[in-house]
C-alpha positions as CSV (number, residue, x, y, z in Angstrom):
1,G,-5.0,-9.2,6.2
2,W,-7.1,-6.0,6.1
3,D,-8.3,-6.7,2.5
4,Y,-9.4,-10.2,3.3
5,D,-11.3,-9.1,6.5
6,A,-12.8,-6.2,4.7
7,L,-14.0,-8.1,1.7
8,A,-15.4,-10.9,3.8
9,E,-17.5,-8.4,5.8
10,M,-18.6,-6.7,2.6
11,C,-19.7,-10.0,1.0
12,A,-21.5,-11.0,4.2
13,R,-23.5,-7.9,3.8
14,L,-24.0,-8.2,0.0
15,N,-24.7,-12.0,0.0
16,C,-21.6,-12.8,-2.2
17,V,-18.8,-15.3,-1.9
18,P,-15.3,-13.9,-2.8
19,V,-12.9,-16.1,-4.8
20,Y,-9.4,-14.9,-4.2
21,Q,-6.6,-15.2,-6.7
22,E,-3.2,-13.7,-5.8
23,T,-1.3,-11.9,-8.6
24,S,1.6,-9.7,-9.0
25,W,1.1,-5.9,-8.5
26,D,2.7,-5.0,-11.8
27,G,0.1,-5.6,-14.4
28,M,-2.8,-6.1,-11.9
29,I,-4.7,-2.8,-12.8
30,A,-4.4,-3.6,-16.5
31,A,-5.7,-7.1,-15.9
32,V,-8.8,-5.7,-14.1
33,S,-9.3,-3.2,-16.9
34,Q,-9.3,-6.1,-19.4
35,G,-11.9,-8.0,-17.4
36,Q,-9.6,-10.8,-16.2
37,Y,-10.7,-10.1,-12.6
38,D,-14.1,-8.7,-11.3
39,M,-12.2,-6.4,-8.8
40,A,-8.9,-6.0,-7.1
41,A,-8.0,-4.9,-3.6
42,D,-4.4,-4.2,-2.5
43,G,-4.1,-0.6,-1.1
44,I,-4.6,0.8,-4.6
45,T,-4.2,4.6,-4.7
46,I,-7.0,6.4,-6.4
47,T,-5.5,8.5,-9.2
48,A,-7.0,10.2,-12.3
49,E,-4.7,8.2,-14.7
50,R,-5.8,4.9,-13.3
51,A,-9.5,6.0,-13.4
52,E,-9.1,6.2,-17.2
53,I,-9.0,2.5,-17.5
54,V,-10.8,1.2,-14.3
55,D,-13.6,2.3,-12.1
56,F,-12.8,3.0,-8.4
57,S,-14.9,2.5,-5.3
58,I,-15.2,5.4,-3.0
59,G,-12.0,5.9,-0.9
60,Y,-12.2,3.6,2.1
61,I,-9.0,4.9,3.9
62,R,-6.4,7.7,3.6
63,T,-2.8,6.9,3.8
64,A,0.5,8.9,3.7
65,Q,3.7,8.0,1.9
66,V,6.7,7.9,4.3
67,I,10.4,7.1,4.1
68,L,11.4,3.9,5.9
69,A,15.0,3.7,6.9
70,R,17.3,1.7,9.3
71,T,17.5,2.6,12.9
72,G,20.3,5.0,13.6
73,E,20.1,6.6,10.1
74,D,22.0,10.0,10.4
75,R,22.7,10.9,6.8
76,F,19.3,12.4,6.2
77,A,16.3,13.6,8.2
78,S,13.9,14.5,5.5
79,G,13.0,13.8,1.9
80,E,14.9,17.0,0.8
81,E,18.2,15.8,2.5
82,L,17.8,12.3,1.1
83,A,17.3,13.8,-2.4
84,A,20.4,16.1,-1.9
85,D,22.8,13.3,-1.2
86,T,23.3,11.7,-4.6
87,S,25.0,8.6,-3.1
88,L,21.8,7.5,-1.5
89,I,19.6,4.8,-3.3
90,L,15.8,4.4,-2.7
91,G,13.8,1.3,-3.1
92,S,10.0,0.8,-3.8
93,Q,7.5,-1.6,-5.3
94,I,7.3,-1.3,-9.1
95,G,4.1,0.0,-10.5
96,T,2.9,1.8,-7.4
97,T,2.5,5.4,-6.6
98,N,5.2,5.0,-4.0
99,Y,7.7,4.1,-6.8
100,L,6.5,7.2,-8.8
101,T,7.0,9.4,-5.7
102,A,10.5,7.9,-5.2
103,V,11.4,8.7,-8.8
104,D,10.0,12.2,-8.4
105,L,12.1,12.7,-5.4
106,V,15.5,11.4,-6.4
107,G,15.3,10.6,-10.1
108,E,14.9,7.2,-11.8
109,D,18.6,6.3,-11.8
110,R,18.6,6.4,-7.9
111,V,15.5,4.2,-7.5
112,Q,15.7,0.4,-7.3
113,A,12.4,-1.4,-8.3
114,F,11.3,-4.5,-6.5
115,E,8.4,-6.8,-7.2
116,T,7.1,-6.6,-3.6
117,F,7.6,-4.2,-0.6
118,G,8.7,-7.2,1.4
119,V,11.8,-7.7,-0.8
120,S,12.5,-4.0,-0.7
121,V,12.5,-3.9,3.1
122,Q,14.8,-7.0,3.2
123,A,17.2,-5.1,0.9
124,L,17.0,-2.1,3.2
125,L,17.8,-4.2,6.2
126,A,20.7,-5.9,4.4
127,G,22.1,-2.5,3.6
128,D,21.7,-2.8,-0.2
129,I,19.6,0.3,-0.4
130,D,19.3,3.3,1.9
131,A,15.6,3.9,2.3
132,V,12.1,2.7,1.1
133,I,9.1,4.8,0.3
134,M,5.8,3.1,1.1
135,D,2.4,3.9,2.7
136,D,2.5,4.6,6.4
137,N,0.1,1.8,7.4
138,A,2.3,-0.8,5.6
139,G,5.4,0.8,7.1
140,S,3.9,0.4,10.5
141,G,3.6,-3.3,9.9
142,Y,7.2,-3.7,8.9
143,I,8.4,-1.6,11.9
144,G,6.2,-3.8,14.2
145,A,8.0,-6.9,12.8
146,N,11.5,-5.2,13.1
147,P,11.1,-2.7,16.0
148,D,14.9,-2.4,16.7
149,S,15.8,-2.2,13.0
150,L,13.5,0.2,11.2
151,I,12.2,3.8,11.6
152,V,10.2,6.3,9.7
153,V,12.3,9.4,8.8
154,G,10.9,12.9,8.4
155,E,7.4,14.1,7.6
156,P,4.9,12.2,5.2
157,L,5.6,13.0,1.6
158,T,1.9,12.8,0.4
159,S,-1.6,12.0,1.5
160,E,-3.8,9.8,-0.7
161,A,-7.0,7.8,-0.7
162,L,-7.2,4.1,-1.4
163,G,-10.0,2.3,-3.2
164,F,-11.0,-1.0,-4.8
165,I,-10.9,-1.2,-8.6
166,F,-13.4,-2.7,-11.1
167,P,-13.6,-3.0,-14.9
168,K,-15.0,0.0,-16.5
169,G,-18.9,0.0,-16.2
170,S,-18.9,-2.8,-13.6
171,D,-22.2,-3.2,-11.8
172,L,-20.3,-4.2,-8.6
173,V,-19.2,-0.6,-7.9
174,E,-22.5,0.6,-6.5
175,P,-23.1,-2.3,-4.1
176,F,-19.5,-2.3,-2.8
177,N,-19.7,1.4,-2.3
178,A,-22.9,0.8,-0.3
179,A,-21.2,-1.9,1.8
180,S,-18.3,0.5,2.5
181,E,-20.6,3.3,3.5
182,S,-22.4,0.9,5.8
183,M,-19.2,-0.2,7.4
184,L,-18.0,3.4,7.8
185,A,-21.3,4.4,9.4
186,D,-21.4,1.6,12.0
187,G,-17.7,1.8,12.8
188,T,-16.5,-1.5,11.2
189,L,-14.0,0.2,9.0
190,D,-12.5,2.0,12.0
191,E,-12.4,-1.3,13.9
192,L,-10.6,-3.1,11.1
193,Y,-8.1,-0.1,10.8
194,T,-7.3,-0.4,14.5
195,R,-7.1,-4.2,14.3
196,W,-4.7,-4.3,11.4
197,F,-2.7,-1.0,11.6
198,V,-2.7,0.0,15.3
199,D,-3.1,-3.1,17.5
200,F,-1.5,-5.7,15.1
201,D,1.5,-7.4,16.4
202,A,3.5,-8.5,13.4
203,T,6.0,-10.5,15.5
204,T,3.2,-13.1,16.0
205,L,3.5,-14.0,12.2
206,T,5.4,-17.2,11.5
207,S,7.6,-17.8,8.5
208,G,5.7,-18.8,5.4
209,S,2.2,-17.7,6.7
């Protein structure tokens, strides 16, 4: 929801019309680098490695990586304790910095990869895995939809900036940066953050929406 609202506002300011095409996360960054898409937006962490093949916008939001667990979890209270118990299995979305953080924390053999975070959370709720690493704002949304079933355990593991991505040398970077800076200056980005990550009631979503 945030990406659609933010891009709609940016295009209103830039006099452009966005055409959306949903695609899987795994392979999305490479597809942008090859020019299959003009840009992509999906909570993409700005990293030096990714910046070698795509151009990033300025960071529009900072996010922290957290550990999502089932309510009542008493086997670990921090990332260190989770890592120390070799019986515990982590889940995360393949191709994300969250997945890489999970591997760094517990080792690849204890991380189960999922195509989407939604599937990883369902696996957590079903008891198939013991925790999920994801960004704090996304985690807040899942907790909002399952307030009696999910919690964040321990302190954030990292703090990162998110940005939009473009093919190398794209002439869209500068205008979208200008739109982002304008929305930051007039409070629009703060309003969108509050709408989607503070006030949003995920329980109002219906199945299949």
